[in-house]
C-alpha positions, 0 to 999 in steps of 0.5 A, a space after each residue: 740335715 744337709 751334708 755340706 762341704 764344711 760339715 763333710 770336711 769337718 767330719 773328715 778332718 775330725 776323723 783324721 785328727 782322732 785317728 792321728 792322735 790314737 796312732 801317735 799315742 799308741 806308737 808312743 806308748 809301744 815305743 816307750 813301753 819297750 824302752 822302759 821295760 827293757 831298761 828295767 830288765 837291763 837295770 836288774 841284770 846290771 844289779 846282778 852283775 854288780 852283785 856278782 862282782 862284789 861277791 868275787 871281790 869278797 872271795 878274793 879278800 878271803 883268798 888274799 887272807 889265806 895266802 897272807 896267813 900262809 906267808 906269815 906261817 912260813 916266816 913265824 915259827 913261834 906257834 903262840 905268835 902265829 896263834 895271835 895272828 890267826 886270832 886277829 884275823 878272826 876278830 877282823 872278819 866276823 864271817 871266819 869260823 876257824 883258822 888252822 895251821 896243818 903240818 905236812 907230816 904226821 898224817 896232817 896233824 893240826 899244829 895251831 887251831 883257833 875256833 870261833 865260839 860265839 863271840 869268843 876265840 878259842 885256841 885248841 889244846 894239844 889233846 884237841 888237835 886232829 889229823 886232817 890229811 884225808 881232807 881235800 883242803 889238805 892233800 890238794 893244797 899240798 900240791 900247790 905252789 907258794 901263794 896259790 889258794 885252794 877253794 872248796 865247794 860250799 857244803 854243810 860242816 860235818 867235820 869235828 864234834 858230833 854235837 857241832 852245829 851243822 852250818 853252811 861253810 866253805 874253806 880256802 887254803 894256801 900252802 906254807 912254803 919254807 926253804 923251797 919245801 911245803 911244810 903244811 897248809 893254812 886253812 880258813 873256814 868261812 861261815 857261808 851265810 854270814 859271808 853272803 849276808 854282806 852282799 844281799 842285805 843291801 838289796 831292797 826288800 822286793 829283791 830275791 837272792 839266789 846262788 847255786 854251785 856249778 852243778 846247779 844245787 841251790 846254796 841260797 834261795 829266798 825259801 831256805 828249805 830249797 838250799 843245800 838239798 844235797 845235804 838232805 839227799 835231795 837235788 834241788 837244781 836251778 836249771 830244773 826250777 828255772 829252765 832258762 838258767 840251764 844255759 848258764 849251768 851248761 856254759 852256753 850263756 853267761 847271763 839270762 833275763 826272763 819273766 815267769 807268770 804268777 800263780 795263786 801263791 806267788 806273784 809274777 816276777 822277773 829273774 836275772 841270772 849271771 854265771 860268776 867264775 869261782 875258784 882258781 884260774 884254769 879250773 873253769 869252776 863257777 857259781 850262778 848268781 841270781 836276783 828276782 824282782 816282782 813284775 809289777 815293780 818292773 812294769 809300774 812305770 810302764 802302766 803309769 806311762 800308759 795312763 798318762 798317754 791315755 789321758 792325753 789321747 782323750 784330750 787330743 781326741 776331744 780337741 781334734 773334733 773341736 778343731 775340725 770345725 775350724 776349716 782353715 789354715 790356722 787350724 790345719 797348719 798347727 795340727 799338722 805341726 802337732 802330729 809331726 812333733 808327736 811322731 818326732 818325740 815318739 822316735 826320740 828326735 827333736 821337734 820344733 817349738 809348739 804353739 803354747 802361747 795360743 789361747 784356743 784349742 791348739 794351745 791346749 793341745 800343745 800344752 797337754 803334749 808338753 805335759 805328757 813329754 815332761 812326764 815321760 822325761 821325768 820318768 826316764 830321768 828317774 830311771 837314769 838316776 836309779 841306774 846312776 845310784 847303782 853305779 855309785 853303790 858299786 864304787 862306794 861304801 854304803 855306810 861311810 860314803 868312802 870309795 870301796 875296795 873296788 874303786 880303791 884298787 882302781 885308783 891304786 893301780 892308776 897311782 902306781 902307774 903315774 908313780 912309775 912314770 914320774 919317778 916320785 914315791 907313793 905311800 899307802 897307809 893301812 888303818 885298823 881301829 883297835 878298840 872297835 870290837 869292844 865298842 861294838 860289843 858294848 854299845 851295839 851295832 848302831 853305835 858301831 856304825 856311827 863310830 865307823 862314820 866318825 872315824 871316816 870323817 876323822 881320817 878324811 879330815 886329817 889327810 891331804 885333800 888330794 889323798 884317797 881315803 877308802 874303807 876296805 871292810 869292817 873297821 879297815 881303812 886305807 889312805 893312798 898318798 901320791 907324790 910322797 918324797 920320802 919315808 919321813 913325809 909318809 910317817 908325818 902323814 901317819 903321825 898326823 892321822 894318829 894324833 887326830 884320834 887323840 881326842 875321843 870320838 863324839 857319838 851323839 854326845 857320848 865320848 868314845 876313845 878309839 885308837 888306830 893301828 897304822 901300817 905304812 908301805 912305800 912304792 916302789 921301796 916295799 913292793 912293785 905292785 898294788 897287791 904286794 903294796 897293800 899286803 906290806 901295809 897290812 903286815 905293817 899295821 898288824 905289827 903296829 897292832 901287836 905293839 899296841 897290845 904289848 904296851 897293855 
């Protein structure tokens, strides 16, 4: 067999073609693999950051409740009325275990105490009230100013009766200031597990949720036996379990993403931890929030991409050998164009049109490359869609689709700024469903969720299209009405909203009567900022709710 110029050139061209295909495929895979895996790790970190912000918002809600209840106690000296307000707050917040008003005198004697007993709310009798001045949430809170809030560390509840259930709890307390003097404190005790369940239940099943205090002790761990070890005389620390997390506990870093190899008992996972500020400003307290995800889930699309590129490489190699036999400009020219297009795509640059219309091997090669490009583009689109879904989840309520507290607070701040510039009033309606607890207890949580969705649709349909309807938490909704000329106009909106609930809600053919309590506040008449405007509407709603009860 003679090695003629055509054969030699054909072999040389075939070798170059295969080599070019392999190098282009390898470069494309390595470049795309790094981007895909980096995006997946960043998505996990972003999810952890969103979760941390949700938790901060949740703690902020409890702080605002504690400060609000303390302000009520400073005004309302009728203990029976104050007990009713405490009871209403327990009803509105299932994670609250106990609310009490403790006087500054008589060694911190409890003046009013409402306890959650299962699904009931019980007021402690005079002979059950105890002295609490030796607890930090009393003597430290007594040194704070009006509106400030003391935040305790997470711990196991050993306070109270010996047979009381030892639950993970934390407390928030605010001083009761009347006449410029601290008369006592209002303490809100929160069930930690029920409170945290509001945040981690929305996570997909493969995710693992971690939470530690500022010393690194696990408060939440996928393995429940690892949490609150200090209460059992053990120190199970996040920095010892996950060495990269030590930088967060020591304050050198605020976030960390890393992977750990699998063992015989556990699969390989990727971990993301974020340092979350906790407590009052200036205390420099924090918690460490973490999520984990199986490494297989992070690398799944990378492996799919590798298999797709491998298949295309096989096609490219075979076609390269066949095309090498055609030693002509018609073959070598398009082949060079394909190599340039492959290099451009691997680097994310636009490339010229491929010869898709050809019916020979060059056309097949071009179409195979286009298929590979489309597959990679679809995978990148899916990753972007997942990121967009997480961004939507960060700003909207998962059950009703309405803006959540975070988005509502942003829109409220914008609306107040526009109102200041335009000089036109702004109204805020605080809506609470009076009968929701009874419906939830009688018909179950699934029906309760349907009632919340129906209520959200009713509220949205009753107000103006330009108004912002949001769900804050539980059965609490808000309506932001911009450009309201007078109090009468705001009251007309509230009346229209009240009338919208005259007809029972149709829940899968079952008619359930629901009555809202609505509180209205006007900017700038009732408050000068978003926080106080919301507090004013909330207080008005509670007055409306008390009025409803008085008519029973």
